[in-house]
C-alpha positions in Angstrom: 3.2 1.7 -14.6 4.1 -1.3 -13.5 5.9 -1.8 -10.0 8.1 -4.9 -10.0 9.9 -6.3 -6.5 12.1 -9.1 -7.1 13.7 -11.2 -4.6 14.5 -8.2 -2.1 16.3 -8.4 0.9 16.8 -6.0 3.7 18.1 -5.5 7.2 18.3 -2.2 9.4 22.2 -1.5 9.5 25.0 -3.8 9.0 24.6 -6.1 12.0 20.8 -5.4 12.2 18.6 -8.4 11.7 17.4 -8.9 8.2 13.7 -8.0 7.9 12.6 -8.6 4.2 13.9 -12.0 3.6 13.7 -12.6 -0.8 10.2 -10.6 -1.3 8.8 -10.2 -4.5 5.8 -9.2 -6.1 4.7 -7.0 -9.1 1.4 -4.3 -9.1 0.4 -3.2 -12.2 -1.0 0.2 -13.6 -4.7 1.2 -12.4 -4.7 -1.2 -10.2 -5.0 -1.1 -5.9 -2.2 -4.0 -4.6 -3.0 -4.5 -0.8 0.1 -5.6 2.0 -1.2 -7.2 4.5 0.2 -9.3 7.4 0.8 -9.3 11.4 2.7 -6.7 13.2 6.5 -6.9 12.6 6.2 -8.9 9.1 7.9 -6.1 7.0 4.9 -4.5 5.6 6.1 -0.6 6.1 9.4 -1.8 5.7 8.5 -3.3 1.9 6.5 0.2 1.4 10.3 2.2 1.8 12.3 -0.4 0.0 9.3 0.1 -3.1 9.6 4.3 -2.5 13.5 4.2 -2.9 13.9 5.8 0.9 15.6 2.6 2.0 18.1 0.8 -0.4 17.9 -3.6 -0.4 20.8 -5.2 0.5 20.1 -7.4 -2.2 17.2 -7.4 -4.8 15.5 -4.8 -6.6 12.7 -2.6 -7.4 11.7 -1.7 -10.5 9.4 1.1 -12.4 8.2 0.1 -15.7 11.7 -1.8 -16.0 13.8 1.3 -14.5 15.9 0.0 -11.0 14.4 2.7 -9.0 17.8 2.9 -6.9 19.0 5.1 -10.4 16.7 7.4 -9.5 17.9 11.0 -7.8 15.4 11.6 -5.0 14.2 14.6 -6.9 13.2 12.2 -9.7 11.3 9.8 -7.4 9.6 12.0 -5.8 8.2 12.8 -9.6 7.1 9.2 -10.1 6.3 8.2 -6.4 4.3 9.6 -3.9 4.3 8.3 -0.2 1.5 9.1 2.7 2.9 7.7 5.8 0.9 5.8 8.7 -0.8 8.6 11.2 1.1 11.1 9.7 1.9 13.9 12.5 0.4 17.3 12.0 1.9 19.8 13.8 2.0 23.3 12.0 -1.2 25.2 11.2 -0.8 25.6 7.8 -4.1 25.7 5.8 -5.2 22.8 3.3 -3.9 24.6 0.3 -0.8 25.4 1.2 -0.2 21.7 3.1 -1.3 20.1 -0.8 1.1 22.9 -2.5 3.8 21.2 -0.8 3.4 18.3 -3.2 4.4 20.8 -6.0 8.2 21.0 -4.5 9.6 18.0 -6.4 8.5 20.1 -9.4 10.3 23.0 -8.5 13.3 24.7 -9.6 15.6 25.5 -6.3 14.7 28.0 -4.2 11.5 29.0 -6.9 8.4 30.0 -5.7 5.1 28.3 -6.8 3.6 29.0 -10.2 0.0 29.7 -11.6 0.6 25.5 -12.6 1.5 24.5 -9.4 -1.8 26.3 -7.5 -3.8 24.9 -10.7 -2.6 21.4 -10.2 -3.0 21.5 -6.0 -6.3 22.7 -6.5 -7.2 19.9 -8.8 -6.2 17.4 -6.6 -8.0 18.8 -3.7 -10.8 18.5 -5.9 -10.3 15.0 -6.6 -10.1 14.4 -3.0 -13.1 16.4 -1.7 -11.3 19.0 0.6 -11.5 22.0 -2.4 -13.9 23.4 0.1 -11.5 23.4 2.9 -9.0 25.3 1.4 -8.5 28.0 3.6 -9.1 25.6 6.8 -6.0 25.0 9.0 -4.8 21.2 8.8 -5.1 21.3 12.3 -8.6 22.0 13.0 -9.7 19.2 10.8 -11.7 15.5 11.8 -8.9 12.5 11.0 -10.8 11.8 7.9 -10.3 15.1 6.6 -6.8 15.5 7.3 -6.3 12.0 5.7 -8.0 13.0 2.5 -5.8 16.6 2.4 -2.3 14.2 2.8 -3.5 12.1 -0.5 -4.3 15.3 -2.1 -0.6 16.7 -1.3 0.5 13.0 -2.7 -1.6 14.0 -5.7 -0.2 17.0 -6.4 3.0 15.3 -6.7 1.3 13.5 -10.6 2.8 10.7 -9.2 2.5 7.5 -11.8 2.9 4.9 -8.2 1.0 6.2 -5.1 2.8 4.3 -1.6 0.0 4.3 1.3 1.0 2.8 4.8 -2.4 2.2 6.9 -4.6 5.1 5.1 -7.7 4.0 7.0 -5.3 3.7 10.8 -7.8 5.1 13.8 -10.5 6.3 11.6 -14.1 6.1 12.0 -15.5 3.1 10.1 -17.6 5.6 7.6 -13.8 7.7 7.1 -12.4 4.0 6.3 -15.0 3.5 3.6 -14.9 6.5 2.1 -10.9 6.5 1.6 -10.7 3.2 0.6 -13.5 4.1 -2.1 -11.3 7.5 -2.7 -8.1 5.2 -2.9 -9.5 2.6 -5.6 -11.0 5.4 -7.8 -7.9 6.9 -8.0 -6.3 3.6 -9.4 -8.8 2.8 -11.7 -9.9 5.9 -12.8 -6.5 7.2 -12.9 -4.5 4.8 -13.9 -2.4 5.6 -10.8 -0.4 2.4 -9.6 -1.6 2.2 -6.0 0.2 0.0 -3.2 -1.3 0.2 0.1 -0.6 -1.1 3.3 -3.9 -2.6 5.3 -4.7 -3.9 8.4 -8.3 -4.8 8.1 -8.8 -7.6 6.2 -12.1 -7.0 5.2 -11.4 -3.7 3.6 -8.5 -5.0 1.7 -10.7 -8.2 1.0 -13.5 -5.7 -0.7 -11.3 -2.9 -2.6 -8.2 -4.6 -3.4 -7.5 -6.1 -6.9 -4.7 -8.1 -5.4 -3.2 -8.6 -2.0 0.4 -10.1 -0.8 0.1 -11.4 2.7 3.9 -11.3 4.7 4.7 -13.1 7.8 8.0 -12.7 9.1 9.4 -11.1 6.0 8.4 -13.3 3.8 5.5 -13.8 1.4 3.3 -16.2 3.0 0.8 -15.9 -0.5 -0.3 -13.7 -2.8 -3.3 -13.0 -5.5 -6.7 -12.1 -5.8 -8.6 -11.7 -2.8 -10.0 -15.1 -2.8 -7.0 -16.5 -3.3 -5.3 -14.9 -0.3 -8.1 -14.7 2.3 -8.3 -18.3 3.3 -9.2 -19.9 6.3 -5.7 -22.1 6.0 -3.6 -18.4 5.0 -5.4 -16.6 8.0 -4.6 -19.6 10.5 -0.9 -20.5 9.1 -0.4 -16.6 9.2 -2.3 -14.7 11.8 -3.0 -17.8 13.9 -6.2 -17.3 14.3 -9.3 -20.1 13.4 -11.5 -18.1 11.0 -14.5 -18.8 8.5 -13.9 -16.8 5.2 -17.8 -16.5 3.7 -18.6 -14.5 0.6 -20.6 -11.7 -0.2 -22.5 -12.7 -3.6 -23.6 -9.0 -4.4 -19.5 -8.2 -4.3 -18.1 -11.3 -5.5 -15.4 -10.5 -2.6 -14.1 -12.7 0.4 -15.6 -12.0 4.0 -13.4 -13.0 6.8 -15.6 -13.7 10.5 -13.0 -14.6 13.0 -13.8 -17.5 15.4 -10.8 -17.7 17.9 -7.2 -17.4 18.4 -4.7 -20.0 18.0 -2.1 -20.8 21.1 0.6 -19.5 18.7 0.8 -16.9 16.7 1.2 -18.0 13.2 1.4 -22.1 12.5 4.2 -22.1 10.6 6.3 -19.6 8.9 6.2 -19.3 5.3 8.5 -20.7 3.4 10.5 -21.2 0.2 8.9 -17.8 -1.3 11.9 -16.2 -2.1 13.3 -18.7 -4.7 9.6 -19.0 -6.4 8.5 -15.7 -6.3 12.1 -14.4 -8.2 11.3 -17.3 -10.7 7.9 -16.1 -11.5 7.8 -12.1 -11.0 8.0 -11.0 -14.8 7.3 -14.2 -16.5 4.6 -14.4 -18.9 2.8 -17.1 -17.1 3.2 -15.0 -13.5 3.1 -11.3 -15.2 1.8 -10.0 -11.7 4.3 -11.8 -9.6 2.3 -14.9 -9.1 0.1 -17.5 -11.5 -3.3 -16.3 -12.4 -6.1 -18.9 -11.0 -4.1 -20.6 -8.6 -4.0 -19.6 -4.8 0.2 -19.8 -4.1 1.3 -19.1 -0.4 4.5 -18.2 -2.0 4.5 -15.3 -3.9 3.2 -11.7 -4.7 -6.2 -7.0 -5.7 -16.7 -5.2 3.1 -17.7 -4.2 5.8 -15.9 -4.7 8.7 -16.4 -7.8 11.0 -14.3 -8.3 13.9 -10.8 -8.7 11.9 -9.8 -5.0 11.9 -7.5 -5.5 14.8 -5.7 -8.2 13.1 -2.3 -6.9 12.2 
């Protein structure tokens, strides 16, 4: 399912500040699209707008050409599933009970789960490697196991679009790699359009097919990882001096931070709204930016010291 965000603006409240300023991007079926940027750049807000949780003040979000605003919450939940950042787990449900909650959009009002629902939940647990934990209380699991369970719950919805808000936050390095390998496999092997907000630039560069970099609510850069993770973009947006190398065996960029700049971000992205809005959906820009050319105005490793850059 193609997800297209076109010229989206969003602010909290009628008199609140605008958080997103004309953001455009497109994510294709079977791809992992990363969203990166400093704190406060609008990453999580963009994910909420894409999921239909928050409606844009202007612009549109479409799923295979259908505006998500035209779907009921139940219809949207049958297509789009989301896993929030550091979701609190309070109640001691079993893993299987937790994953079964993902079947809610497919149940009739006050109806109980059927054998089909249980089968779908168990299939999701198998795909995420938590089937052996089915009877365990989710509150007793490690952070990495718990994250896998939450992803399994999302998969039980049978979504065509999966939204992940910092899926590796607060995880040890081994669990970060496990989660990103799982997410990448779900996108590539299951054809799920996956959009993930990530704070670790090297994880984004290693696993994403395309990346959109936000700065102050605008698109600062977009494209394949090597087009986005450049020394110039990192200085402009994050305010850090870095060396961007390449791991030949992976053909992926690797970021090594040298020092921070006195100013956090040399300059704000500008001009992104008009150019992105014009390009998104055009033949020369089927995924939101011009192929083969780095473009700081539009919108796919081993941790190396930039995992705290958000």
